[in-house]
C-alpha positions in Angstrom: 0.1 0.1 0.0 1.0 3.7 -0.2 3.2 3.8 3.0 5.0 0.8 2.0 5.5 1.9 -1.7 6.9 5.3 -0.5 9.3 3.8 1.9 10.5 1.3 -0.8 11.1 4.5 -3.1 12.6 6.4 -0.4 15.2 3.4 0.3 15.8 2.4 -3.3 15.1 -1.4 -2.8 12.3 -3.5 -1.2 15.0 -5.5 0.6 16.1 -2.7 2.6 12.5 -2.1 3.7 12.4 -5.6 5.1 15.9 -5.1 6.6 14.5 -1.9 8.4 11.5 -3.7 9.5 13.4 -6.6 11.0 15.5 -4.1 13.1 12.2 -2.4 14.3 10.7 -5.7 15.2 13.9 -6.7 17.2 13.9 -3.4 18.9 10.2 -3.8 19.9 10.9 -7.3 21.1 13.8 -5.9 23.3 11.6 -3.0 24.6 8.9 -5.6 25.7 11.4 -7.9 27.2 12.7 -5.1 29.3 9.1 -3.7 30.3 8.7 -3.9 34.1 6.3 -6.8 34.9 3.7 -7.1 37.7 4.8 -9.2 40.6 2.3 -11.7 41.5 2.1 -13.6 44.7 2.9 -17.5 45.0 -0.9 -17.9 45.2 -1.7 -16.3 42.2 1.2 -18.2 40.2 -0.3 -21.5 41.6 -3.6 -20.6 40.1 -2.2 -19.7 36.8 -0.1 -22.9 36.6 -3.2 -25.1 37.5 -5.1 -23.3 34.7 -2.1 -23.6 32.2 -2.3 -27.3 31.5 -2.1 -26.8 27.8 -4.4 -27.3 24.8 -5.9 -30.6 24.5 -8.6 -32.1 22.1 -10.9 -32.3 25.1 -10.5 -28.6 26.1 -11.0 -27.6 22.4 -14.3 -29.5 22.2 -15.3 -28.1 25.7 -14.6 -24.5 24.3 -16.5 -25.0 21.0 -19.5 -26.5 22.8 -19.5 -23.1 25.1 -22.1 -20.9 23.4 -20.4 -17.7 24.6 -17.0 -18.8 23.5 -18.4 -19.7 20.0 -20.2 -16.3 19.8 -17.2 -14.6 20.7 -15.2 -16.3 17.9 -17.9 -15.3 15.4 -18.1 -11.9 16.6 -14.3 -11.6 16.2 -14.6 -12.9 12.8 -17.2 -10.5 11.8 -15.3 -7.5 13.2 -11.9 -8.5 11.7 -13.5 -9.3 8.2 -14.1 -5.7 7.1 -10.4 -4.7 7.7 -8.9 -7.9 6.4 -11.1 -8.9 3.7 -12.6 -5.6 2.4 -9.8 -3.2 3.1 -6.7 -5.6 2.2 -8.4 -7.2 -0.9 -11.2 -5.4 -2.4 -11.1 -1.8 -1.5 -8.4 -0.8 -4.1 -10.2 -2.5 -7.2 -13.7 -1.3 -5.7 -12.2 2.5 -5.4 -10.2 2.2 -8.7 -12.6 0.3 -11.0 -16.0 0.9 -9.2 -15.7 4.4 -8.1 -13.2 5.7 -10.8 -10.8 6.9 -8.2 -7.0 6.8 -9.6 -4.9 4.0 -8.3 -2.5 6.0 -6.1 -5.5 7.5 -4.2 -7.4 4.2 -4.0 -4.1 2.6 -2.3 -3.9 5.6 0.2 -7.5 5.3 0.9 -7.2 1.4 1.7 -4.1 2.1 4.0 -6.0 4.4 6.1 -8.0 1.6 7.8 -4.7 0.1 9.0 -3.5 3.4 10.2 -6.8 3.8 12.0 -6.3 0.5 13.6 -3.1 1.7 15.2 -5.2 4.1 17.2 -8.2 1.9 17.7 -6.6 -0.6 19.9 -5.3 1.6 22.6 -8.3 4.0 22.4 -11.0 1.5 22.6 -9.1 -0.6 25.3 -8.8 2.7 27.4 -12.4 3.6 26.9 -13.5 0.0 27.8 -11.5 0.1 31.0 -12.2 3.7 31.9 -16.0 3.3 31.7 -16.0 -0.3 32.8 -18.1 -1.3 29.7 -16.3 -3.9 27.6 -19.2 -5.4 26.1 -20.8 -2.0 25.3 -17.6 -1.0 23.5 -17.6 -4.2 21.5 -21.1 -3.8 20.4 -20.9 -0.1 19.3 -17.8 -0.9 17.5 -19.1 -3.9 15.6 -22.3 -2.1 14.7 -20.4 1.0 13.7 -18.0 -1.0 11.4 -20.9 -2.5 9.7 -22.5 0.7 9.1 -19.3 2.3 7.7 -18.8 -0.6 5.3 -22.4 -0.3 4.1 -21.8 3.4 3.5 -18.8 3.1 1.6 -20.3 0.4 -0.6 -23.6 1.9 -1.2 -23.5 5.6 -0.8 -21.8 7.9 -3.4 -19.4 10.2 -1.5 -16.1 12.1 -2.2 -12.7 10.4 -1.5 -12.1 12.7 1.4 -15.2 11.3 3.3 -14.0 7.7 2.3 -10.7 8.5 3.8 -12.3 9.7 7.1 -14.5 6.7 7.1 -12.0 4.2 6.4 -9.8 5.6 9.2 -12.6 5.3 11.6 -13.3 1.7 10.3 -9.7 0.8 11.3 -10.3 2.3 14.8 -13.6 0.2 15.3 -12.2 -2.9 13.6 -9.5 -3.0 16.4 -11.9 -3.4 19.2 -11.2 -7.1 19.5 -8.3 -6.2 21.6 -10.7 -5.5 24.4 -11.5 -9.1 24.5 -8.1 -9.9 25.4 -8.3 -7.6 28.5 
């Protein structure tokens, strides 16, 4: 997409971009390793160890037969589909061929959902924790993402509005990080 293309042009070769990304990933891994951790008591560690017996076929069957777990999996699938399927695969051809937007602009529009996602996880996680309303944040984000996709698909609008909506779509599609909390 556009940021990747610009970085490749600036560095002269796509291989250098991969080297740069490798260094960035190593720095992030080092940073995460050096972050201070919460010290838990011996009792808490024993509870964690007793729960962490590994993934077994019986455990998988038990989880898949649990209705709330299954509905959570379906919800995550529906929430991640707009960004992984529409934004990644269909948005550029849809904008270019369907809406007549030039390729560079179509690529930039598509990448805005991923940029919005960078802000969405931390923002929605903060809101869910601050207001103690994880389920409500998830429902609002899922509904909002669906409405945004419908608006982009079925309503004629200028590229600037599509850009704003795609950025917001990325924010809402990252609501699944609230589930991990």
